[in-house]
FIMI-975162 format. One line per 3 residues: number of its first residue (from 1); their letters; for each residue x, y, z of C-alpha. Coordinates in nm, 4 decimals, always signed. Example, Ala and Ser with C-alpha at 12.3 -4.5 7.8 and 13.67 -1.06 7.14 Angstrom:
<pts>
1	AS	+1.2300,-0.4500,+0.7800 ~ +1.3670,-0.1060,+0.7140;
</pts>
This chain:
<pts>
1	MSN	-5.3985,-0.7331,-3.0547 ~ -5.4865,-0.3681,-3.0658 ~ -5.2727,-0.1333,-3.2697;
4	DLR	-5.2619,+0.1039,-2.9708 ~ -4.8855,+0.1634,-2.9480 ~ -4.7365,+0.3764,-2.6753;
7	RLP	-4.3760,+0.4794,-2.7276 ~ -4.1444,+0.4673,-2.4285 ~ -3.9270,+0.7794,-2.3978;
10	FTR	-3.5624,+0.6875,-2.3521 ~ -3.2958,+0.9361,-2.2571 ~ -3.0844,+1.0339,-2.5569;
13	SHV	-2.7490,+1.0211,-2.3806 ~ -2.5110,+0.7449,-2.4875 ~ -2.7459,+0.6366,-2.7688;
16	ERT	-2.4613,+0.5353,-2.9979 ~ -2.3175,+0.3037,-2.7306 ~ -2.6560,+0.1749,-2.6156;
19	FPK	-2.7756,+0.0937,-2.9687 ~ -2.4550,+0.0718,-3.1743 ~ -2.4132,-0.0581,-3.5287;
22	LTV	-2.1514,-0.3241,-3.5974 ~ -1.9207,-0.2891,-3.8957 ~ -1.9222,-0.5162,-4.1988;
25	KQV	-1.6116,-0.6962,-4.0718 ~ -1.7587,-0.7421,-3.7258 ~ -2.0839,-0.8815,-3.8669;
28	GRI	-1.8778,-1.1159,-4.0813 ~ -1.7045,-1.2540,-3.7720 ~ -2.0353,-1.2968,-3.5908;
31	RKH	-2.1799,-1.4851,-3.8885 ~ -1.9321,-1.7667,-3.8181 ~ -2.0881,-1.8218,-3.4727;
34	GHI	-2.4538,-1.8297,-3.5799 ~ -2.6728,-1.8992,-3.8806 ~ -2.8746,-1.6903,-4.1272;
37	RVI	-3.2486,-1.6739,-4.0670 ~ -3.5079,-1.5233,-4.3013 ~ -3.7578,-1.3081,-4.1114;
40	KAG	-4.1013,-1.1982,-4.2354 ~ -4.3127,-0.8962,-4.1404 ~ -4.5534,-0.9780,-3.8595;
43	EIL	-4.3451,-1.2697,-3.7298 ~ -4.2979,-1.2930,-3.3510 ~ -3.9318,-1.3749,-3.2859;
46	VEQ	-3.9512,-1.3626,-2.9065 ~ -4.2565,-1.3616,-2.6812 ~ -4.2560,-1.2075,-2.3357;
49	GDN	-4.1813,-1.4819,-2.0828 ~ -3.9993,-1.7132,-2.3254 ~ -3.7378,-1.9296,-2.1529;
52	IVP	-3.5187,-1.9548,-2.4628 ~ -3.4284,-1.6125,-2.6005 ~ -3.2261,-1.5964,-2.9257;
55	FFV	-2.9871,-1.3140,-3.0134 ~ -3.0257,-1.1415,-3.3507 ~ -2.7921,-0.9289,-3.5619;
58	IES	-2.9726,-0.7528,-3.8442 ~ -2.8407,-0.7748,-4.1995 ~ -3.1657,-0.6399,-4.3430;
61	GKI	-3.5178,-0.5838,-4.2161 ~ -3.6623,-0.4279,-3.9035 ~ -3.7483,-0.5594,-3.5530;
64	EVL	-3.9442,-0.3734,-3.2867 ~ -3.9267,-0.4571,-2.9156 ~ -4.2556,-0.4186,-2.7270;
67	RPS	-4.3943,-0.4559,-2.3794 ~ -4.7427,-0.6106,-2.4061 ~ -5.0015,-0.5266,-2.1414;
70	GKI	-5.3510,-0.6435,-2.2231 ~ -5.4451,-0.4829,-2.5554 ~ -5.1782,-0.2161,-2.5248;
73	ETL	-4.8223,-0.2503,-2.6513 ~ -4.5519,-0.0103,-2.5370 ~ -4.2783,+0.0357,-2.7922;
76	ITT	-3.9442,-0.0014,-2.6166 ~ -3.7131,+0.0412,-2.9151 ~ -3.6659,-0.0513,-3.2801;
79	FHG	-3.3695,-0.2310,-3.4355 ~ -3.3197,-0.1614,-3.8051 ~ -3.0365,-0.1272,-4.0473;
82	FGQ	-2.7309,-0.3403,-4.1037 ~ -2.5303,-0.4215,-3.7900 ~ -2.7830,-0.3459,-3.5169;
85	FTG	-2.8415,-0.6226,-3.2615 ~ -3.0955,-0.7272,-2.9978 ~ -3.0334,-0.8483,-2.6440;
88	GVD	-2.9519,-0.7361,-2.2903 ~ -2.7900,-0.8664,-1.9742 ~ -3.0531,-1.1403,-1.9535;
91	MLS	-2.8631,-1.3037,-2.2418 ~ -2.5925,-1.3770,-1.9823 ~ -2.8137,-1.5051,-1.7020;
94	GRR	-3.0563,-1.6999,-1.9201 ~ -3.3582,-1.5396,-1.7562 ~ -3.6961,-1.5159,-1.9262;
97	ALF	-3.7669,-1.2616,-2.1980 ~ -3.8933,-0.9312,-2.0596 ~ -4.0451,-0.8187,-2.3893;
100	RAR	-4.1915,-0.9236,-2.7231 ~ -3.9818,-0.8939,-3.0411 ~ -4.1772,-0.8619,-3.3677;
103	VTK	-4.0666,-0.8216,-3.7277 ~ -4.2065,-0.5112,-3.8991 ~ -4.0025,-0.5376,-4.2195;
106	SGN	-3.8901,-0.8618,-4.3829 ~ -3.5216,-0.9377,-4.4219 ~ -3.2333,-1.1518,-4.2966;
109	VIE	-3.0755,-1.1799,-3.9527 ~ -2.7940,-1.3762,-3.7936 ~ -2.9447,-1.5871,-3.5159;
112	MDR	-2.7456,-1.7204,-3.2198 ~ -2.8445,-1.9022,-2.9024 ~ -2.7211,-1.8076,-2.5545;
115	QQV	-2.4245,-2.0447,-2.5554 ~ -2.3058,-1.9119,-2.8911 ~ -2.3297,-1.5554,-2.7576;
118	MAL	-2.1296,-1.6509,-2.4481 ~ -1.8610,-1.8072,-2.6669 ~ -1.8481,-1.4938,-2.8827;
121	LQS	-1.8099,-1.2662,-2.5809 ~ -1.5166,-1.4684,-2.4535 ~ -1.3398,-1.5243,-2.7865;
124	DPE	-1.3705,-1.1862,-2.9601 ~ -1.2679,-0.9013,-2.7241 ~ -1.3589,-0.6217,-2.9670;
127	IGE	-1.7131,-0.7434,-3.0312 ~ -1.7432,-0.8587,-2.6712 ~ -1.6764,-0.5061,-2.5444;
130	ILM	-1.9372,-0.3540,-2.7776 ~ -2.2036,-0.6084,-2.6807 ~ -2.1335,-0.5982,-2.3062;
133	RAF	-2.1392,-0.2200,-2.2964 ~ -2.4683,-0.2105,-2.4888 ~ -2.6246,-0.4805,-2.2692;
136	ILR	-2.5311,-0.2962,-1.9484 ~ -2.6468,+0.0446,-2.0731 ~ -2.9782,-0.1003,-2.1925;
139	SVE	-3.0311,-0.2499,-1.8480 ~ -2.9588,+0.0863,-1.6859 ~ -3.2093,+0.2588,-1.9166;
142	LRA	-3.4825,+0.0059,-1.8394 ~ -3.4326,+0.0336,-1.4636 ~ -3.4311,+0.4128,-1.4803;
145	AGV	-3.7535,+0.4107,-1.6841 ~ -3.9182,+0.1509,-1.4580 ~ -3.9998,-0.0705,-1.7545;
148	GDV	-4.0215,-0.4473,-1.7301 ~ -4.2665,-0.7309,-1.6774 ~ -4.3348,-0.6501,-1.3124;
151	VLI	-4.5598,-0.3972,-1.1390 ~ -4.5087,-0.3513,-0.7662 ~ -4.7910,-0.1917,-0.5688;
154	GSP	-4.6804,-0.0770,-0.2260 ~ -4.6580,+0.1923,+0.0334 ~ -4.3765,+0.3900,+0.1946;
157	NSA	-4.5367,+0.2800,+0.5228 ~ -4.4633,-0.0851,+0.4443 ~ -4.1244,-0.2335,+0.5302;
160	RTF	-4.1900,-0.5271,+0.3000 ~ -4.2451,-0.2895,+0.0068 ~ -3.8990,-0.1461,+0.0614;
163	QIK	-3.7461,-0.4934,+0.0866 ~ -3.8972,-0.6090,-0.2451 ~ -3.7825,-0.2895,-0.4187;
166	EFL	-3.4313,-0.3518,-0.2892 ~ -3.4425,-0.7184,-0.3958 ~ -3.5491,-0.6336,-0.7519;
169	TRN	-3.2956,-0.3504,-0.7792 ~ -3.0027,-0.5570,-0.6509 ~ -3.0921,-0.8422,-0.8866;
172	GHP	-3.1086,-0.6037,-1.1832 ~ -3.4756,-0.6653,-1.2627 ~ -3.6627,-0.3562,-1.3913;
175	YQY	-4.0045,-0.2874,-1.2446 ~ -4.2781,-0.0271,-1.2317 ~ -4.3679,+0.0997,-0.8853;
178	IDL	-4.7133,+0.2285,-0.7924 ~ -4.7359,+0.4171,-0.4619 ~ -5.0655,+0.3600,-0.2838;
181	EHD	-5.0271,+0.6833,-0.0905 ~ -4.9903,+0.9091,-0.3936 ~ -5.1562,+0.7415,-0.6944;
184	SEV	-5.5272,+0.8269,-0.7063 ~ -5.5985,+0.5686,-0.9781 ~ -5.4518,+0.2716,-0.7941;
187	QNL	-5.7852,+0.1639,-0.6400 ~ -5.9126,+0.0628,-0.9834 ~ -5.6108,-0.1632,-1.0260;
190	LDN	-5.6640,-0.3166,-0.6824 ~ -6.0305,-0.3826,-0.7590 ~ -5.9455,-0.5383,-1.0952;
193	FHI	-5.7205,-0.7959,-0.9305 ~ -5.9400,-0.8372,-0.6186 ~ -5.6669,-0.7064,-0.3906;
196	DIN	-5.7415,-0.5970,-0.0364 ~ -5.5358,-0.3263,+0.1317 ~ -5.4087,-0.5886,+0.3783;
199	DIP	-5.2487,-0.7791,+0.0877 ~ -4.9966,-0.5006,+0.0247 ~ -4.7322,-0.5148,-0.1102;
202	VLI	-4.8496,-0.6828,-0.4276 ~ -4.6388,-0.7908,-0.7224 ~ -4.8162,-0.8326,-1.0575;
205	YRG	-4.6205,-1.0371,-1.3114 ~ -4.6942,-0.9855,-1.6828 ~ -5.0338,-0.8388,-1.5979;
208	KLV	-5.1648,-1.1813,-1.4996 ~ -5.0070,-1.3479,-1.1979 ~ -5.0635,-1.1714,-0.8653;
211	LKN	-4.8429,-1.2297,-0.5610 ~ -4.9760,-1.0897,-0.2342 ~ -4.7117,-0.9897,+0.0204;
214	PNN	-4.4549,-1.2341,-0.1259 ~ -4.1177,-1.3172,+0.0257 ~ -3.7994,-1.2797,-0.1784;
217	QQV	-3.7805,-1.6478,-0.2683 ~ -4.1343,-1.6416,-0.4074 ~ -4.0442,-1.3368,-0.6173;
220	ADT	-3.7304,-1.5093,-0.7489 ~ -3.9224,-1.8262,-0.8357 ~ -4.2025,-1.6338,-1.0085;
223	LGF	-3.9591,-1.4345,-1.2218 ~ -3.7685,-1.7496,-1.3127 ~ -3.4318,-1.6404,-1.1740;
226	NET	-3.3198,-2.0017,-1.1231 ~ -3.4921,-2.1823,-1.4108 ~ -3.1935,-2.2443,-1.6369;
229	INQ	-2.9534,-2.3553,-1.3620 ~ -2.8689,-2.7243,-1.3308 ~ -2.8740,-2.7994,-0.9581;
232	TSV	-2.7638,-3.1633,-0.9794 ~ -2.4388,-3.1645,-1.1792 ~ -2.1082,-3.1833,-0.9903;
235	RDL	-1.9454,-2.8396,-0.9839 ~ -1.5780,-2.7548,-0.9601 ~ -1.6616,-2.4733,-0.7203;
238	VII	-1.9667,-2.3506,-0.5317 ~ -1.9368,-2.0007,-0.3863 ~ -2.1758,-1.9157,-0.1038;
241	GAG	-2.2399,-1.5415,-0.1029 ~ -2.2417,-1.2870,-0.3880 ~ -2.0739,-0.9954,-0.2152;
244	PSG	-1.7492,-0.8442,-0.3517 ~ -1.5295,-1.1349,-0.2367 ~ -1.7657,-1.4006,-0.3717;
247	LAA	-1.8118,-1.2216,-0.7027 ~ -1.4342,-1.1752,-0.7380 ~ -1.3869,-1.5488,-0.6867;
250	AVY	-1.6614,-1.6144,-0.9430 ~ -1.4975,-1.3883,-1.2025 ~ -1.1511,-1.5375,-1.1615;
253	GSS	-1.2701,-1.8952,-1.1250 ~ -1.4998,-1.8957,-1.4276 ~ -1.2542,-1.6997,-1.6428;
256	EGL	-0.9947,-1.9698,-1.5695 ~ -1.2222,-2.2461,-1.6878 ~ -1.3840,-2.3679,-1.3661;
259	DVL	-1.7500,-2.4689,-1.3523 ~ -1.8697,-2.2142,-1.0942 ~ -2.2047,-2.1774,-0.9207;
262	VLE	-2.2708,-1.8846,-0.6849 ~ -2.5433,-1.9137,-0.4209 ~ -2.6967,-1.5938,-0.2831;
265	ASL	-2.9702,-1.5864,-0.0205 ~ -3.1184,-1.2540,-0.1219 ~ -2.9216,-0.9434,-0.2181;
268	PGG	-2.6197,-0.9709,-0.4513 ~ -2.3524,-0.7170,-0.3646 ~ -2.3494,-0.7667,+0.0115;
271	QAG	-2.2862,-0.4640,+0.2328 ~ -2.0936,-0.2973,-0.0475 ~ -2.4013,-0.3065,-0.2707;
274	SSS	-2.5829,-0.0716,-0.0324 ~ -2.2952,+0.1766,-0.0143 ~ -2.3790,+0.5209,-0.1503;
277	KIE	-2.0328,+0.5918,-0.2883 ~ -1.6897,+0.4298,-0.2672 ~ -1.4113,+0.6772,-0.3384;
280	NYL	-1.0973,+0.4966,-0.2252 ~ -1.1273,+0.1896,-0.4488 ~ -0.8415,+0.1615,-0.6964;
283	GFP	-0.9249,+0.2792,-1.0474 ~ -1.2247,+0.4975,-0.9624 ~ -1.0844,+0.8453,-0.8913;
286	TGV	-1.4280,+1.0082,-0.8884 ~ -1.5848,+0.7251,-0.6892 ~ -1.8410,+0.4606,-0.7723;
289	SGL	-2.1639,+0.3576,-0.6019 ~ -2.1621,+0.0185,-0.4364 ~ -2.4610,-0.0867,-0.6458;
292	ELT	-2.2910,+0.0051,-0.9731 ~ -1.9664,-0.1676,-0.8783 ~ -2.1273,-0.4905,-0.7623;
295	NRA	-2.3792,-0.4977,-1.0500 ~ -2.0880,-0.4792,-1.2931 ~ -1.9096,-0.7578,-1.1068;
298	YTQ	-2.2301,-0.9643,-1.1151 ~ -2.2531,-0.9198,-1.4928 ~ -1.8814,-0.9839,-1.5384;
301	AQK	-1.9037,-1.3171,-1.3554 ~ -2.1921,-1.4238,-1.5788 ~ -1.9999,-1.3168,-1.8895;
304	FGA	-1.7353,-1.5777,-1.8102 ~ -1.9948,-1.8467,-1.7462 ~ -2.0542,-1.8398,-1.3699;
307	EIL	-2.4150,-1.9101,-1.2752 ~ -2.5916,-1.7388,-0.9848 ~ -2.8672,-1.9146,-0.7912;
310	ITK	-3.0971,-1.7197,-0.5577 ~ -3.1811,-1.9540,-0.2713 ~ -3.2252,-1.9597,+0.1059;
313	GIR	-3.1716,-2.2071,+0.3854 ~ -2.8251,-2.3197,+0.2760 ~ -2.6481,-2.5937,+0.4721;
316	LAC	-2.3425,-2.8084,+0.4056 ~ -2.3064,-3.1862,+0.4053 ~ -1.9314,-3.2433,+0.4417;
319	DGK	-1.9086,-3.6071,+0.5477 ~ -1.7862,-3.7284,+0.2099 ~ -1.6667,-3.6212,-0.1335;
322	PYI	-1.7968,-3.4509,-0.3315 ~ -1.9308,-3.2075,-0.0744 ~ -2.3050,-3.1398,-0.0886;
325	VES	-2.4614,-2.7948,-0.0608 ~ -2.8289,-2.8188,+0.0327 ~ -3.0833,-2.5421,-0.0237;
328	ESG	-3.4210,-2.4707,+0.1294 ~ -3.5916,-2.5914,-0.1897 ~ -3.4484,-2.9401,-0.1342;
331	ARI	-3.1800,-2.9215,-0.4025 ~ -2.8579,-3.1087,-0.3232 ~ -2.5735,-2.9575,-0.5229;
334	PTR	-2.2527,-3.1654,-0.5369 ~ -1.9220,-2.9799,-0.5589 ~ -1.5507,-3.0533,-0.5398;
337	TII	-1.4631,-2.7299,-0.3576 ~ -1.6463,-2.4520,-0.1720 ~ -1.5769,-2.0872,-0.0960;
340	IAT	-1.7711,-1.9332,+0.1929 ~ -1.8152,-1.5602,+0.1282 ~ -2.1212,-1.4825,+0.3376;
343	GAK	-1.9692,-1.1623,+0.4755 ~ -2.0802,-0.9726,+0.7831 ~ -2.3680,-0.7472,+0.8796;
346	YRK	-2.3810,-0.4354,+1.0918 ~ -2.4222,-0.4977,+1.4611 ~ -2.7744,-0.4230,+1.5804;
349	PHL	-2.8061,-0.1919,+1.8808 ~ -2.9804,-0.3433,+2.1847 ~ -3.2912,-0.1308,+2.1576;
352	RNL	-3.6533,-0.2074,+2.2310 ~ -3.8674,-0.1843,+1.9147 ~ -3.5654,-0.2085,+1.6844;
355	ERF	-3.6996,-0.4936,+1.4689 ~ -4.0393,-0.3245,+1.4553 ~ -3.8874,-0.0231,+1.2783;
358	EGM	-3.6477,-0.2054,+1.0437 ~ -3.7367,-0.0864,+0.6951 ~ -3.9719,+0.1651,+0.8550;
361	GVY	-3.7208,+0.4194,+0.9772 ~ -3.4222,+0.1988,+1.0657 ~ -3.1925,+0.1013,+0.7777;
364	YGA	-2.8616,-0.0808,+0.7385 ~ -2.7595,+0.0677,+0.4033 ~ -2.7848,+0.3946,+0.2146;
367	SFL	-2.8459,+0.3651,-0.1578 ~ -3.0645,+0.5799,-0.3798 ~ -3.3712,+0.3939,-0.2500;
370	ESQ	-3.3109,+0.5009,+0.1095 ~ -3.2063,+0.8545,+0.0167 ~ -3.5547,+0.9230,-0.1188;
373	FCK	-3.6895,+0.9105,+0.2375 ~ -3.4517,+1.1809,+0.3561 ~ -3.5176,+1.4824,+0.1348;
376	GKE	-3.5415,+1.7949,+0.3481 ~ -3.5471,+1.5952,+0.6731 ~ -3.3211,+1.5405,+0.9722;
379	IIV	-3.1615,+1.1977,+0.9889 ~ -2.9241,+1.0012,+1.2098 ~ -2.6207,+0.7968,+1.1058;
382	IGG	-2.4776,+0.5628,+1.3707 ~ -2.1146,+0.4603,+1.3302 ~ -1.7643,+0.6010,+1.2962;
385	GNA	-1.6168,+0.3929,+1.0137 ~ -1.5815,+0.4657,+0.6441 ~ -1.9259,+0.3280,+0.5573;
388	AGQ	-2.0897,+0.5611,+0.8080 ~ -1.8838,+0.8543,+0.6843 ~ -1.9723,+0.7877,+0.3200;
391	TAV	-2.3394,+0.7596,+0.4151 ~ -2.3387,+1.0861,+0.6096 ~ -2.1766,+1.2767,+0.3224;
394	FLS	-2.4079,+1.1191,+0.0627 ~ -2.7304,+1.1805,+0.2536 ~ -2.6307,+1.5376,+0.3424;
397	ESA	-2.6876,+1.6231,-0.0245 ~ -3.0636,+1.5792,+0.0213 ~ -3.1251,+1.5823,+0.3975;
400	KHV	-3.1820,+1.8940,+0.6053 ~ -2.9314,+1.7844,+0.8709 ~ -2.7335,+1.4665,+0.9373;
403	HML	-2.6605,+1.3788,+1.3004 ~ -2.3608,+1.1429,+1.3296 ~ -2.3623,+0.9488,+1.6569;
406	IRS	-2.0423,+0.7750,+1.7660 ~ -1.9571,+0.6111,+2.0985 ~ -1.5923,+0.7200,+2.0844;
409	AAL	-1.4428,+1.0652,+2.1363 ~ -1.3366,+1.1260,+1.7717 ~ -1.3667,+0.9986,+1.4151;
412	AEN	-1.0003,+0.9691,+1.3220 ~ -0.9450,+0.6253,+1.4772 ~ -1.1568,+0.4279,+1.2266;
415	MSR	-1.2236,+0.6645,+0.9360 ~ -1.0146,+0.7692,+0.6337 ~ -0.8793,+1.1207,+0.6637;
418	YLV	-1.0485,+1.2469,+0.3467 ~ -1.3900,+1.1567,+0.4917 ~ -1.3093,+1.3159,+0.8271;
421	RRI	-1.2241,+1.6420,+0.6489 ~ -1.5470,+1.6347,+0.4467 ~ -1.7555,+1.5805,+0.7569;
424	EDN	-1.5766,+1.8575,+0.9451 ~ -1.6279,+2.0978,+0.6541 ~ -1.9938,+2.0097,+0.5964;
427	SKI	-2.2274,+2.2469,+0.7803 ~ -2.5188,+2.0034,+0.7388 ~ -2.3419,+1.7249,+0.9332;
430	VLH	-2.3397,+1.7501,+1.3138 ~ -2.1062,+1.5131,+1.4994 ~ -2.2165,+1.3859,+1.8425;
433	TNT	-1.9305,+1.2081,+2.0186 ~ -1.9651,+0.9734,+2.3196 ~ -2.3315,+0.9403,+2.2222;
436	EII	-2.5728,+0.6600,+2.1418 ~ -2.9458,+0.6142,+2.0910 ~ -3.1330,+0.4790,+2.3932;
439	TLE	-3.4969,+0.4710,+2.2737 ~ -3.6978,+0.4443,+1.9513 ~ -4.0616,+0.5503,+1.9461;
442	GDT	-4.3430,+0.5489,+1.6930 ~ -4.6548,+0.3732,+1.5717 ~ -4.6293,+0.2130,+1.2242;
445	HLE	-4.3135,+0.4144,+1.1442 ~ -4.0289,+0.5497,+1.3543 ~ -4.1289,+0.8965,+1.4751;
448	SVE	-3.8793,+1.0023,+1.7414 ~ -3.5579,+0.8967,+1.9162 ~ -3.3737,+0.9701,+2.2367;
451	WQN	-2.9965,+0.9760,+2.2568 ~ -2.7615,+1.0092,+2.5521 ~ -2.4116,+1.1478,+2.5960;
454	HIT	-2.2193,+0.9113,+2.8240 ~ -1.9880,+1.1827,+2.9519 ~ -2.2524,+1.4357,+3.0565;
457	NKI	-2.5391,+1.1828,+3.0894 ~ -2.7581,+1.4370,+2.9105 ~ -3.0582,+1.2866,+2.7276;
460	EKH	-3.2091,+1.4574,+2.4236 ~ -3.5319,+1.3712,+2.2420 ~ -3.5713,+1.4501,+1.8706;
463	RIR	-3.8507,+1.3974,+1.6184 ~ -3.6383,+1.2122,+1.3633 ~ -3.7905,+0.9428,+1.1428;
466	NVF	-3.4844,+0.7864,+0.9735 ~ -3.1854,+0.6188,+1.1386 ~ -2.8998,+0.4523,+0.9484;
469	VMA	-2.7082,+0.1917,+1.1499 ~ -2.3503,+0.1265,+1.0357 ~ -2.1560,+0.0304,+1.3454;
472	GAV	-1.9627,-0.2887,+1.4155 ~ -1.9566,-0.6162,+1.2252 ~ -2.1219,-0.9500,+1.3039;
475	PNT	-2.0207,-1.2488,+1.0851 ~ -2.2820,-1.4466,+0.8927 ~ -2.1729,-1.7827,+1.0346;
478	TWL	-2.4642,-1.9043,+1.2479 ~ -2.5768,-2.1310,+0.9619 ~ -2.2526,-2.3325,+0.9757;
481	DGR	-2.3800,-2.5428,+1.2705 ~ -2.0413,-2.5652,+1.4445 ~ -1.8696,-2.7490,+1.1593;
484	FAL	-1.5782,-2.5047,+1.1308 ~ -1.3205,-2.3512,+1.3617 ~ -1.4320,-1.9989,+1.4589;
487	DSK	-1.2632,-1.7283,+1.6621 ~ -1.4129,-1.5801,+1.9779 ~ -1.6253,-1.3363,+1.7738;
490	GFI	-1.7655,-1.6008,+1.5392 ~ -1.5445,-1.5360,+1.2339 ~ -1.4049,-1.8364,+1.0430;
493	KTG	-1.0436,-1.9310,+1.1142 ~ -0.8319,-2.0125,+0.8090 ~ -0.4758,-2.0949,+0.7015;
496	SDL	-0.2046,-2.0347,+0.9604 ~ -0.4644,-1.9519,+1.2292 ~ -0.5425,-2.3248,+1.2351;
499	LPE	-0.2651,-2.4416,+1.4675 ~ -0.1186,-2.7941,+1.4275 ~ -0.2452,-2.9071,+1.7691;
502	YLN	-0.5986,-2.8060,+1.6742 ~ -0.5729,-2.9846,+1.3385 ~ -0.4561,-3.2993,+1.5169;
505	TVG	-0.7525,-3.2761,+1.7540 ~ -1.0125,-3.2490,+1.4771 ~ -0.8384,-3.5050,+1.2574;
508	WPI	-0.7139,-3.2987,+0.9611 ~ -0.7191,-3.5788,+0.7009 ~ -0.4331,-3.4924,+0.4631;
511	ARQ	-0.0565,-3.4521,+0.4971 ~ -0.0246,-3.0873,+0.3942 ~ -0.1136,-2.7905,+0.6119;
514	PYS	-0.4165,-2.5759,+0.5191 ~ -0.3657,-2.3270,+0.2388 ~ -0.4226,-1.9572,+0.2962;
517	FET	-0.7983,-1.8957,+0.3326 ~ -0.8644,-2.2708,+0.3731 ~ -1.0877,-2.3639,+0.6664;
520	SLP	-1.0645,-2.6595,+0.9038 ~ -1.2236,-2.8744,+0.6312 ~ -0.9966,-2.9419,+0.3276;
523	GIF	-1.1143,-2.7845,+0.0035 ~ -1.3488,-2.5407,+0.1776 ~ -1.2248,-2.1809,+0.1893;
526	AVG	-1.3484,-1.8601,+0.3543 ~ -1.2831,-1.5156,+0.2113 ~ -1.3861,-1.1584,+0.2819;
529	DVR	-1.5552,-1.0176,+0.5894 ~ -1.6651,-1.3592,+0.7179 ~ -1.3005,-1.4653,+0.7665;
532	AGS	-1.1140,-1.4078,+1.0920 ~ -0.8373,-1.1520,+1.0454 ~ -0.9697,-1.0078,+0.7187;
535	IKR	-0.9239,-0.6373,+0.6506 ~ -1.2678,-0.4812,+0.6213 ~ -1.1961,-0.2916,+0.2989;
538	IAS	-1.3511,-0.3714,-0.0384 ~ -1.0145,-0.3887,-0.2170 ~ -0.8908,-0.6393,+0.0388;
541	VVG	-1.1913,-0.8718,+0.0186 ~ -1.1865,-0.8601,-0.3624 ~ -0.8209,-0.9619,-0.3446;
544	EGS	-0.8991,-1.2529,-0.1140 ~ -1.1686,-1.3824,-0.3476 ~ -0.9368,-1.3730,-0.6486;
547	VAI	-0.6321,-1.5197,-0.4703 ~ -0.8337,-1.8096,-0.3281 ~ -0.8853,-1.9410,-0.6826;
550	SFI	-0.5155,-2.0304,-0.7100 ~ -0.5551,-2.2617,-0.4100 ~ -0.8780,-2.4039,-0.5533;
553	HNV	-0.6782,-2.5154,-0.8581 ~ -0.4287,-2.6897,-0.6272 ~ -0.7049,-2.8733,-0.4430;
556	LKE	-0.8667,-2.9861,-0.7686 ~ -0.5347,-3.1401,-0.8733 ~ -0.4999,-3.3388,-0.5507;
</pts>
């Protein structure tokens, strides 16, 4: 290995919390959970890609963390001095090591495995808070710096590039992005890996494995997201969907001692994870981005022991007990109870070419990723609810103008008053009432739109390349194959909505009536936006996910 070391510049804010030093008393308490290990200069403690990643607290000596790439090592950080400790959020998920850890000065460390760390986090609140805060802040720093074991080569003219970026971001995996359109040196990299322009986007893992135009499941499998998860043991609870309601159920269920597995098809956080800013959620007076809120919930669930499996093609086998949850990979996961938290998605307008422009000018969320396309440009936001209002306000900070298109005559019916006032007072936001888009035009990317006012019938054409659709809600229930009682709009009926005469017809098998949030199959619950009658507010769906756990306990006792 070459001695060519390149130091990674980290921001200096929050350094003391990102790389804190534990006190003598705190180290003494940690010593009871692990064992003393003598380390020697030059020793590799962790290699990039290792499946088993120990946690170290330094009593003496020095450890440097490096990202290897061929003959070049990038220095990420150095741990030295009594009380400093290694590790990040991957300690919670059990994912592979992103970096190499090497001893540069001999000494002694306290070594712990993942299960010992999890026990420490749950049993010692003071140390647990220090470690969790450091783990989260380190993850934020790595994502901001674009440092990890993945290089993504793509183009802003590729919808799939955007989708992979979103997948990696939502799953908290840091990556380096190389833009084909703006990086003059990228051709050398393409030639080195024998990549044709038609293979884009390309994901390069650890400088060795090359994935050409991969789907999300291939990315998850390559990065080892699911490696440590036992998919055959009988679970107390399987939660399908890692949006706010599913993550709330995971936090409360695992913290109360249940063996919880969460299944997510693609993007943890659901619709909320793509929200630019949530300002009316209790406890966040200055607001919080949907990504930050749901990432914290994701980490919190893992802290208490919930496991999260990224998988597609989920179906249920409910003919006997335990229930079986089947995945596209062929895994058959047995479970005593199930919570369905698959949420809803924005209704798609009936427009020719719509699917052609999805990810290439038409978007269903507005996070930092999407905002980068809007700097100095005119954009359109479709919808009159809070999500649309938050998006319009957020994107107006960078866009030239934001055109809000709503089919109704005013905003006040479906939008919080504080958002209505902000939109009315924002000179960069133009409200178009009684209006909807009628055509989308473009070649590889959306280039222009036509909209029509239904009162005047006037049609206008505008050269606008970015449209954000946030109108209406369609439940994610098509995968249920008619096994559950649904309302006329396709949402799952639960609790008191399941009338006695219906239960008699389908043969409800037990004496009691369904619990709140329980579906037409005993022990299977539905919470959040997927449930008929739910209030489409994040605080409400979080409440449903947490309350459902009390009924899960009752079912497990039956």
